[in-house]
C-alpha positions in Angstrom: 8.4 9.0 10.2 6.0 6.4 8.3 6.9 5.4 5.0 4.6 4.1 2.6 5.1 2.8 -0.7 2.6 2.8 -3.5 2.5 1.0 -6.6 0.2 0.6 -9.4 0.3 -1.7 -12.3 -1.0 1.3 -14.5 1.7 3.6 -12.8 -0.7 5.8 -11.1 -1.2 6.1 -7.2 -0.9 9.8 -7.2 -4.1 10.1 -5.3 -3.2 7.8 -2.7 0.2 9.3 -2.3 -1.9 12.6 -1.4 -3.9 10.8 1.3 -0.7 9.4 3.0 0.7 13.2 3.1 -2.4 14.8 4.5 -2.3 12.1 7.2 1.4 12.8 7.8 3.5 10.1 6.5 6.1 9.6 3.8 4.9 8.5 0.2 6.8 6.8 -2.1 5.2 6.1 -5.7 6.8 3.3 -7.9 7.0 5.2 -11.3 5.8 3.0 -14.6 3.6 0.2 -16.1 3.8 -3.4 -14.1 4.8 -1.0 -10.5 3.1 -3.5 -8.6 5.2 -6.1 -9.2 8.3 -4.1 -8.2 6.3 -3.1 -4.3 8.5 -5.2 -2.3 11.7 -4.5 -3.8 10.9 -0.6 -3.4 9.6 -1.3 -0.2 13.2 -3.1 1.0 14.9 -0.1 -0.3 12.9 2.7 1.2 13.0 0.7 4.6 8.9 1.0 4.1 6.5 0.4 7.3 3.7 0.2 4.7 3.0 -1.2 0.8 0.0 -0.5 -1.2 -0.5 -2.4 -4.8 -3.2 -2.2 -6.8 -4.0 -4.2 -9.8 -7.1 -5.8 -11.5 -7.0 -8.5 -9.4 -5.7 -6.6 -6.3 -3.1 -9.3 -5.7 -0.3 -9.6 -8.0 2.0 -7.0 -6.1 1.0 -7.7 -2.7 1.7 -11.8 -3.1 4.8 -10.9 -4.9 6.1 -8.7 -1.8 5.0 -11.4 0.9 6.7 -14.1 -1.1 10.1 -12.8 -1.6 10.1 -10.5 1.8 7.9 -12.4 4.0 5.6 -9.4 4.6 2.0 -10.0 6.0 -0.2 -9.5 3.1 -4.2 -9.0 2.5 -4.7 -9.0 -0.9 -8.4 -8.6 -3.3 -9.7 -5.9 -1.6 -12.2 -3.7 -2.6 -13.0 -1.2 0.2 -10.6 1.3 2.0 -12.8 -0.6 5.4 -11.4 -3.8 4.2 -7.7 -2.3 4.2 -8.5 -0.5 7.8 -9.3 -3.8 9.0 -6.0 -5.5 7.5 -3.7 -2.9 9.1 -6.2 -3.7 12.5 -4.7 -7.5 11.8 -1.5 -6.4 11.3 -0.9 -6.8 7.7 1.4 -4.5 6.2 1.3 -4.9 2.4 -2.4 -4.2 1.1 -3.7 -5.2 -2.0 -6.3 -3.3 -4.3 -8.2 -3.4 -7.2 -7.8 -0.1 -8.9 -9.0 2.9 -6.2 -6.4 5.6 -6.7 -8.4 7.9 -3.8 -7.0 10.0 -1.7 -9.2 8.7 1.4 -8.0 5.5 1.0 -4.0 6.6 1.8 -5.0 8.5 4.6 -7.3 6.0 6.5 -4.9 3.3 5.9 -2.0 5.7 7.4 -4.6 7.1 10.4 -5.4 3.4 10.9 -1.5 2.6 10.9 -0.7 5.2 13.6 -3.3 4.4 15.8 -2.7 0.7 15.7 1.3 1.5 16.4 1.2 4.3 18.2 
């Protein structure tokens, strides 16, 4: 099963998690304020396939995960389509501005499944 870690600077991400689960994947929401900075650590613990980070700039958590663990990342995204393109480009850590939307989780997982069989 595909595992997606969701980490939001403000401790949110529950709506994205609903979309991830609706697409047939396992969602792990990192709890608490500043959760985005722990994205890479939790991805390692969970042996996750994908990580999604949310903060004002859309970059801090994704960049930290990439720097610490070598994940391929794209950050600064502001739309679901940008995230789908990043998946198609082989990225596994996605950094967005605040977008706790069910559709985001669903479409990211669908794109990942389509790309990776």
